[in-house]
C-alpha positions in Angstrom: 58.3 -76.1 30.5 58.4 -78.2 27.1 60.1 -76.6 24.2 59.9 -77.0 20.8 62.5 -79.1 19.3 62.9 -77.1 15.7 64.0 -73.9 15.2 61.5 -70.9 14.8 62.3 -68.3 12.2 60.8 -64.7 12.3 60.5 -62.0 9.7 60.1 -58.6 10.7 59.6 -55.4 8.7 61.1 -51.8 9.4 58.6 -49.1 10.3 57.9 -45.5 10.1 56.4 -44.0 12.9 55.1 -40.6 13.3 54.4 -39.9 9.6 54.4 -36.3 10.2 51.4 -35.6 12.3 50.5 -38.9 13.9 52.8 -38.4 16.6 53.3 -41.4 18.8 50.3 -42.9 17.6 50.8 -43.8 13.8 53.0 -46.4 12.3 53.9 -47.6 8.7 55.5 -51.2 7.8 57.6 -51.1 4.9 58.8 -54.0 3.0 62.6 -54.2 4.4 63.2 -57.0 6.9 65.2 -58.4 9.9 65.0 -62.1 10.3 65.5 -63.8 13.4 66.2 -67.8 13.9 66.2 -69.1 17.3 66.5 -72.6 18.7 66.5 -74.2 22.2 69.9 -75.6 23.1 71.4 -77.9 25.6 72.9 -74.6 27.5 74.7 -71.4 26.7 74.1 -68.6 24.6 75.2 -68.5 21.1 74.6 -65.3 19.0 75.5 -64.2 15.7 74.3 -61.6 13.5 74.9 -60.8 9.9 74.3 -57.5 8.0 73.2 -54.4 10.0 74.3 -54.2 13.7 77.4 -57.2 13.3 79.1 -55.5 16.3 76.2 -56.4 18.7 76.7 -60.0 18.5 79.2 -59.9 21.3 76.5 -58.6 23.8 75.4 -61.6 25.2 72.3 -61.3 27.1 72.3 -57.6 26.5 71.5 -58.1 22.9 68.0 -56.8 22.1 66.5 -59.6 20.7 67.7 -61.8 23.6 66.1 -59.3 26.3 62.9 -59.6 24.5 62.9 -63.4 24.1 63.8 -63.6 28.2 61.1 -61.1 28.8 58.6 -63.4 26.9 60.1 -66.6 28.5 59.5 -64.9 31.8 55.7 -64.0 30.9 55.3 -67.9 30.2 56.4 -68.9 33.6 60.2 -70.3 32.4 63.9 -70.4 30.8 65.2 -73.0 28.2 68.7 -74.4 29.0 70.0 -72.6 26.5 69.6 -70.5 23.5 71.1 -70.3 19.8 70.4 -67.3 18.1 70.9 -66.2 13.9 70.1 -62.7 13.2 70.0 -61.5 9.4 69.6 -57.6 9.8 68.6 -55.2 6.7 67.1 -52.5 8.8 69.3 -50.1 9.6 69.7 -49.5 13.2 69.3 -45.7 14.8 68.0 -44.1 12.2 64.5 -44.0 12.7 63.1 -47.3 10.7 62.0 -49.3 13.6 65.3 -51.4 13.9 64.7 -51.8 18.1 60.8 -52.5 17.3 61.7 -55.4 14.5 64.2 -56.7 17.4 61.5 -56.6 20.0 58.7 -58.1 18.2 61.2 -61.1 16.8 62.7 -61.9 20.0 58.9 -62.2 21.5 57.4 -64.1 18.7 60.4 -66.1 18.6 60.2 -67.5 22.1 56.3 -67.6 22.0 57.3 -70.0 18.9 59.7 -72.3 20.9 57.0 -73.0 23.6 54.1 -75.6 22.6 51.5 -73.9 24.1 53.2 -70.2 23.8 50.0 -68.8 22.0 48.0 -70.0 25.5 50.5 -69.0 27.8 51.3 -65.2 25.9 48.1 -64.5 24.0 48.3 -61.9 21.0 46.9 -59.0 23.1 49.9 -59.8 25.9 52.1 -60.1 22.9 51.6 -56.7 21.5 51.8 -55.1 25.4 54.7 -56.8 26.4 56.3 -55.3 22.9 55.3 -52.1 24.0 56.5 -52.5 27.5 59.9 -53.1 26.2 59.9 -50.7 23.3 58.6 -47.8 25.6 56.1 -46.4 23.3 53.6 -48.1 20.6 53.5 -46.8 17.3 56.5 -48.8 15.6 55.8 -52.2 17.6 51.9 -51.8 16.2 53.0 -51.4 12.4 55.7 -54.1 13.0 53.1 -56.9 14.5 50.2 -55.8 12.3 51.4 -54.4 8.7 50.2 -52.1 7.0 48.9 -48.5 8.7 48.4 -48.6 12.3 47.1 -46.4 14.7 48.2 -47.2 18.3 46.7 -45.7 21.4 46.4 -46.5 25.4 42.6 -46.1 26.3 42.1 -43.2 28.8 45.8 -42.7 29.4 46.7 -39.3 28.1 51.0 -39.0 27.8 51.4 -42.7 27.9 53.6 -44.5 25.7 56.2 -41.9 25.8 59.1 -43.9 27.2 59.8 -41.6 30.0 59.8 -44.4 32.7 62.6 -46.0 33.9 61.5 -48.9 35.6 63.3 -52.4 34.7 61.5 -55.0 33.0 61.2 -58.2 35.5 63.3 -60.9 34.3 65.4 -59.2 32.4 69.0 -58.0 33.4 69.7 -54.2 33.1 68.1 -51.2 31.4 68.3 -49.6 27.8 67.7 -46.2 26.3 64.3 -45.9 24.7 64.0 -46.6 20.8 67.5 -46.1 20.2 67.6 -49.1 17.5 70.9 -50.3 18.5 70.4 -53.7 19.3 72.9 -53.9 21.8 70.9 -52.2 24.4 69.1 -53.5 27.3 65.5 -52.9 28.1 63.4 -50.1 30.2 60.2 -48.3 29.2 57.1 -47.5 30.4 56.2 -49.3 34.0 54.6 -52.6 33.4 51.0 -53.3 34.6 50.6 -56.5 36.0 47.1 -57.3 35.0 43.9 -55.7 34.2 43.0 -53.1 31.4 45.1 -50.6 33.1 47.9 -49.9 30.8 46.6 -51.7 27.7 47.1 -51.1 24.5 45.2 -51.2 21.5 45.6 -50.8 17.8 43.7 -50.1 14.4 44.9 -51.6 11.5 44.1 -49.9 8.0 45.0 -50.9 4.3 47.0 -48.4 2.3 46.1 -47.9 -1.0 48.2 -50.1 -3.4 48.9 -46.9 -5.4 51.1 -45.7 -2.6 54.7 -46.3 -2.6 57.4 -44.7 -0.5 61.5 -43.7 -0.7 63.4 -43.8 2.5 66.3 -41.4 2.7 68.5 -43.3 5.3 70.9 -41.0 7.2 74.5 -41.7 7.3 74.8 -40.9 11.1 72.6 -42.5 14.0 69.8 -40.5 16.8 68.8 -42.2 19.5 65.3 -41.6 20.0 65.5 -40.3 23.7 67.9 -37.7 22.4 65.2 -36.6 19.7 62.6 -36.4 22.1 64.8 -34.4 24.4 64.2 -31.4 22.0 60.4 -31.4 22.4 58.5 -28.7 24.6 56.5 -29.5 27.3 53.7 -27.9 25.8 52.6 -26.5 22.5 50.0 -23.8 21.3 46.5 -24.7 21.1 46.3 -23.6 17.5 49.3 -26.1 16.7 47.3 -28.8 18.3 44.4 -28.7 16.8 46.1 -28.0 13.1 47.4 -31.6 13.8 44.5 -33.0 14.9 43.2 -31.8 11.3 46.3 -33.0 9.6 46.3 -36.5 11.3 42.8 -37.2 10.1 43.5 -36.2 6.7 46.5 -38.3 6.8 44.6 -41.4 7.5 42.2 -40.0 4.5 45.1 -39.9 1.9 46.6 -43.2 2.6 43.6 -44.9 2.8 41.2 -43.1 0.3 42.6 -39.9 -1.6 46.0 -39.5 -2.0 45.7 -36.4 -4.2 45.7 -34.6 -0.4 48.7 -36.5 0.9 51.1 -33.6 0.9 49.0 -31.3 2.9 48.2 -34.0 5.4 51.9 -34.9 6.1 52.1 -31.2 7.2 53.6 -31.5 11.2 53.1 -28.8 14.1 54.0 -31.2 17.0 57.5 -32.6 16.7 59.6 -32.0 13.5 60.3 -28.4 13.9 61.6 -28.8 17.5 63.8 -31.6 16.4 65.3 -29.7 13.8 68.0 -28.2 15.6 69.2 -31.2 16.7 69.5 -33.0 13.3 70.3 -30.2 10.7 70.8 -32.2 7.8 67.4 -34.1 8.3 65.8 -30.7 8.7 67.7 -29.4 5.2 66.4 -32.3 3.1 63.0 -32.1 4.7 62.5 -28.8 3.6 63.8 -29.0 -0.2 61.5 -32.0 -0.5 58.6 -30.5 0.7 59.6 -27.1 -1.4 59.7 -29.2 -4.6 56.1 -30.7 -3.6 57.1 -34.1 -2.5 54.9 -35.5 0.8 58.3 -35.9 2.8 58.3 -36.7 6.5 61.0 -37.4 9.3 61.1 -41.0 9.5 60.1 -41.7 13.5 62.3 -39.3 15.6 64.9 -39.4 12.5 67.4 -38.5 11.4 66.1 -40.6 8.2 63.4 -38.8 5.9 60.5 -40.8 4.5 58.8 -39.5 1.0 55.2 -40.6 0.6 53.4 -40.5 -3.0 52.3 -42.2 -6.0 54.9 -43.2 -8.4 53.5 -41.7 -11.6 52.3 -38.4 -9.8 54.6 -35.4 -10.6 56.6 -34.1 -9.2 56.7 -37.6 -8.0 59.2 -39.6 -6.2 61.8 -39.8 -8.9 63.3 -36.1 -7.8 63.9 -37.4 -4.6 67.3 -38.9 -5.1 68.4 -36.1 -7.2 67.5 -33.9 -4.2 69.7 -35.7 -1.8 72.4 -35.7 -4.1 72.2 -31.9 -3.8 72.4 -31.5 -0.2 76.2 -33.4 -0.3 75.2 -35.5 2.3 75.7 -39.8 1.9 71.7 -40.2 1.7 71.1 -43.8 1.3 68.0 -43.7 -1.0 65.9 -46.5 -0.7 62.4 -47.0 -2.9 60.1 -49.5 -0.6 57.0 -50.6 -0.5 54.2 -51.2 2.1 54.6 -54.4 4.1 51.2 -55.7 4.3 51.4 -58.8 6.6 53.4 -57.9 9.5 55.8 -60.0 11.2 55.3 -63.6 10.5 56.5 -66.7 12.5 57.1 -70.3 11.3 59.0 -73.2 12.6 62.2 -74.3 10.0 60.5 -77.5 10.0 64.4 -79.4 10.1 64.9 -79.9 13.8 68.1 -78.9 13.6 69.9 -75.0 13.6 70.6 -73.6 10.7 74.5 -73.8 9.7 76.3 -70.2 9.5 77.6 -68.2 11.0 78.9 -70.2 14.3 81.7 -71.5 11.8 82.5 -68.0 10.9 83.9 -66.4 13.9 83.6 -62.7 13.7 80.2 -62.3 14.0 79.2 -64.9 16.4 79.3 -64.7 20.4 78.8 -68.0 22.5 78.4 -67.6 26.3 79.0 -70.7 28.1 77.0 -71.5 30.8 73.4 -72.4 31.5 70.6 -69.9 30.2 68.6 -68.6 33.1 66.1 -66.3 31.8 62.2 -66.2 30.0 60.8 -67.6 26.4 57.4 -68.0 24.5 56.1 -70.0 21.6 54.3 -69.3 18.3 52.9 -71.4 15.4 53.2 -70.8 11.7 52.6 -67.4 9.7 49.6 -65.8 9.1 49.1 -67.1 5.7 49.3 -70.9 6.8 48.0 -70.6 10.3 45.8 -67.6 10.7 44.1 -69.2 14.1 47.5 -69.1 16.4 49.8 -66.5 15.1 49.3 -63.1 17.0 49.3 -60.5 14.1 47.2 -62.9 11.9 44.7 -64.2 14.3 41.0 -64.0 14.2 40.8 -62.5 18.0 43.4 -59.9 17.0 41.5 -59.0 13.6 38.2 -58.8 15.5 38.9 -57.7 19.1 42.2 -55.9 19.2 43.7 -55.2 15.9 40.5 -53.6 14.3 
């Protein structure tokens, strides 16, 4: 295989999955981003991490971005002689804001960008499928790739994408717990399907009303997604399922047409009440916000909380900070807008790795010896090259990302 000589830079947004009733299907991209810069080198593996998850620099091949790159390289047919990786992270890890999805998406797109014909070797639909395979569920990666509000599903496959499988991804060393967002775990997830439509994932992207904004209450502690999922019952009452279906439909209307119904639309009957015992501070804050009339939901599997609304509405999102302080918990209250672009990729253009942490020991890890694992390539971001970048391509817009 040939390799692109200049570094590839990927910028991936945070995401909040479920949004209350849209369990395992809805995702919302948020304007908080991780950035990955990757380059092919003559040998070995060098990893540096700044910001969130600095401690993961030392795990080498077990780093989630490296794992995703290796899996993408394997799908494209070869491994580079060596890799240099620099991660600048703003998305909190293990808090329900899609850090693992951002890592997976960044790794796949960075790998694809480092192969001259990467978009042909790993088309957009395969990018999505591989991301879901690695992440174990589609909601976060769909929103991370496409931006805005997404609905993800597997045609004709009830219960798919739960992340309960334990198949090791071919070409990737080890296994990781589903959706932990630690950046240091290794990969496991739903069984990979070698071809055909079986196991395919689809996503629908919708534009969120410009007036809608969000506030994230980031929890001071972490929780792995598989732990939160373990609290869910095997079945729920039919009446709850019916009510949840109605709320899910209403939520799509609230976010895209009529925000006046946003509070009712964020009522959940499938997962939040069952997870409350596993994260009492989250359940307490959620209850306080909703009693105040705020359309608040558990962000993903928690433990963070996401409030949605209009900035000028009453009671409005301005009350979120004061309500969070009343709990006595050190919530990090962060206003956020909706990311409407999704993950973007562009070559650095210099032909040289960016100077930085390789000279700043503590967050850098170098592994000697040849790198023996997978990669892929992309081109420029949607705004400048919509024909070749996955989330922006005409193919995805017309056929896959309706």
